[in-house]
N, C-alpha and C positions, 0 to 999 in steps of 0.2 A: 459241564461245569459242576463242581461240587461246592456247596455252600457250608461252611464250618461255623457253628454256634460258638460264640465267645463270651464268657461270663467274667465279670470283674466286681469285686465288692466295693470298689471305690467309684464315686460319680466321675463322669468324664469332666476334665477341666484342669486337673492338676498336671504337673510335669511329667509324671510317669504316665498317666492315662492318655495325655495328648501325644506323647512320644509313640506309644503303642498305636493309637488311632492314626496319626499323621505320618508316621515312619514305618513302623513294624508291619502293620496290615498292608499298606501299599507294596512293601518289599515282598511280602508273601504272594500277593497277586502278580507282581511282576516276574518273580522267580518261577512261578507256576505257569507263566504265560497266559494267565486268565483262567486257568483251570480251577483255581481256588478263589473263592470269595469269602468274606467275613461277614457274618450277621452278629453284630456286637450289642451286648447288653451290659449296663453299667449299674453301679449303685446297689449291688445285691438284688438285683431284678430277678436273677435265676438262682443264685446261691450266695450266701454270705462268705466271708473269708473262712469261716470255720467249716462250711459245708463243701467248699470248692473241690477238695480232693475227691471226695465221695461222689460228687455230682459228675465230675469228669471221669474218674477211673473206674468206679464200680457201677454207678447207675446209668451212665451214658446220657445224662440229662444235657450235657453240653460237650462239645468236642475239644475245646481249648479253654483254659482258665488260668487266672493268677492263683497259685497255691503258695502260701506262706508257711513254710515248714513248721514254724513256731506254733502256728494254730492248730497243727495236727501232730503234735509231738509223739503221741502214742503210735501213730502210723508211720512216721518218719524219724525214728530215734536217732539214727546216725547224723541226720542233717542238723541236729541241735548243737552239735560240737562247735559249729562256727560262732554261735552267739557267746561262747566262753572265752574267746580270745580278746584281751583287753586292748591289744594293738596287733594289727596285721596288714596285709597289702592293701594299697588304696588305688583308686582309679582303675585304669586298664589292667594293672597288676592283679587286682582283686578278681576281676573276671577271668583272667588268665589262670590265676590260682584255682578257682572253681572247676574250670575246664580240665586242668591237670589232675585234680583229685578225682574227677569222674572218669578220665581216662586211665588212670593208673591204679585206682583202688576199686575193683569190681563190685565190692559190697555196696557203694553208693548208687551206681545205676540199678543194681539188683533190688535194692530197697524201693526204688520207684517202680520196677517192673512188677514187684508183688502187689503194688496198688493199682496196676494196670494203666500206668502213665509213663510218658517219656518227657524229658526235659527238651524243650526246643528254644528256650531263650532264658538265659541268666539275667536276673535284675538284681541289683545289690540292695534295694530297699533304701530306707531312710539312713542317713549318716548315723554312726554309732558315736554319739556325743552327748555330753551334759552340758547344758547352757544355764547361765545364771544371769539374773539382773544386777548382781553385784559382785565385786572381785572376790575370788576366793584365794587364800594363801596356801592352804593345804586341805587334805581330805577332811580333817577334823571340822573344818569350817561348814560342812554340810550337816553335821548332827544337830537333831531337832528341828531341821527345816524341811518344809514340804517340797517334794520333787514329783513332777509328773512324768509318767512313761506308759507307753503301750505295751512295753515288753515285759514278759514274765521274768526273763533273766535279769533285766535292769532293776526291776522292782526288788527281787532278792539282793541284788548287789547293793542297792540304795539302803534298804533295811539293815543288812548286815554292817553298812559303814555307819549307821546310827541315824540316817535320815528317815523322813516320814514319807514313804512312797504313796503316791495317789495314782490310781489307775485311770488312764484315759480310754474311755470305752470307744469301740468302733461302731457298736450298734446297741440299741436299748437293751436288748435281752442279755447283753454281757455287761452291763454297768454294774461295776464294783467300786464303791468309794469308801 
């Protein structure tokens, strides 16, 4: 039996982390007929979201981790293009789209290979949406209003549209207000 060390920057308990713990990990163990077990670590215990690619690919601190391409834009520049689509496929079609891109455009898996990692699971992350506590009639209604986002891309979009972007920090060391 081989034990794989898993690292996640989020604490266990949210929808994505529970899915990974309750569905994905058991599927790995079942598919491997018990030859693989997961030693899971949550809440940046091993690596933050910004360190996950290095910890998995180059340092071998962990065997499996959640890597958010946006957090490592210099290392995964091609993967940044997906944040620039204001509208794209949703649901199952979104995952299908990512699989097709990786199958048909060799540059994407090659970019991961340069970092010494392979993709074993596509997760689409948080919905790309802007939510308000009051009705908006058009884009001009966001001018001068504060909007929160953890996305660098969304922050720029909001600022260019005249809003006041406020960064939502994932960890104290990355807090920018």
